[in-house]
N, C-alpha and C positions, 0 to 999 in steps of 0.2 A: 278544369281538360273539355267538360263535352260543351259549353257554352263557344270558350276558344278555336275549338277547332274546327268547325265550320266558316265563321271568318279567314282562320289560315290555309283551311284549303280552297276558300275558293276568289281569297288573292292569290295563292296558286293558281291555278285553270287560267285564271284573267289572267295571270301572268302569259304563259305558258302561250296563251288565243292571243296574246300585244303580240311574242318574239315568234309566231306561229312561222312567216312567209320570212323575215332572215335566217333562222338558224333551221328553218330546214333545209336551205341552198347550202348551206357549211355544211351538214348532216349527208348530204345527196349520196356524195362517193362509199362517208361511210359507209351508210346502210344498202349502197353498191356494192362493197363491197364481202359486207356480213348480213346472213336473215335477218342473223340472231339478231341484231343488235338494229335494228325496225319494228321485231314482235316487244324487242321490249319497250325502247321509245313510241312507237304507240297501247301499248299496252299498260302502259307508267302513265299518258295522257286515261286513255278508258281507265282508270282503279284510281284516280283524282276524280275524275268527275262523279264515277262511283260511290267513292268515299264520303264525298260532300252531301251526294244524296241522303247513302247513307248512316251522316252524322248529323242529316234535317232531321232526318223523322226520330233518333235518338230522339236527340233538341227537343220537338216535340213532347214527348212520350215523358221526358224526363219531366220536363215543369207542371204536366196532367199526373204526371206520380202514378202512372202507370203500373202493373208486378212486372211489366217486362224489362224494363225501362234499364234492369242493374243485371242483367242477363244482357243482350243487348248493348252494354258500356266495357261488358268483359270480354265477346268476340272482338270489339271494337280493337281493341285494345291485342287480343290474340291478333287481330291478322294484323295492325303496323309490325305481332315482333315475326308473321311472319312472312311479311312485301319487304322489313332492314337483312332482314333473314337470305333473298332470295334477292338483292339488292350490291348485299355486298359480297354476296360469290360471280355477280356479274359481271361488277366492274373490275373485282378479280380475274374474271374468264378473260377480258372486256384490254386487255394488258397488251395483247402483240396484233388490234387495228387502231390503240393510240399511244402507242410507245409506253412511257411511267404514267401507270391510273395509282401511284399510292396516292394520291394528296386526295383522290373518289373513294378506296380503298377504306384507309384512317378515316373517309368521314359516315362511310356507310359505317364499319366498327363503331364509330364517338354514337353515330348513331339511332344502330343495334340495340348497345349498348344502357340509354338514358330511356330505349325498349321498356326490356330486362328489369328495371331499376322504377319502374312508373309498370311497372304488373307484378312484379315483384309486396310493392306497395296497395296499388288500388286495386286486384285481383279480389288477395282472399279481402282485406274492407270489404266488398261490393258480392261477396260471397255468406260471409261469415261477424254479419252487423246486426246484431238486433232494433239501431236507428237504421241501419239503411232495408230491414222488416218493415217497420211499424214506419215508413216514410215512403215508399212506394207500395203504397195496398189499392189501390187502383183497377177494375178487371179493362 
């Protein structure tokens, strides 16, 4: 996850900017109708860029075996958990704007479930494991 996260976020950011011109034209009427959707859309772009930067920093700390790496990793997972919850609530509230958003709500729910399972496995491991404590020793 530490190594693949920056790669997937980088691909996501590239896709956002490649499709930005076409996508913004189609979404303009929706953005005019809903400030909440506009904030969601642009906030999502900013968060993707921020997550990319954070995951690159985490990657450097991870390979240098810095003591902060496990804490940053746990923070990243918990941040993903919060973002998935916000995403689920946002898509559920966009029902009046888009009509039936059940497909997006379902997708967000599955992402939230995946992140919960990931958190249940990796957070205790990175917090309690002696192997982790013995590996990440550099200041």
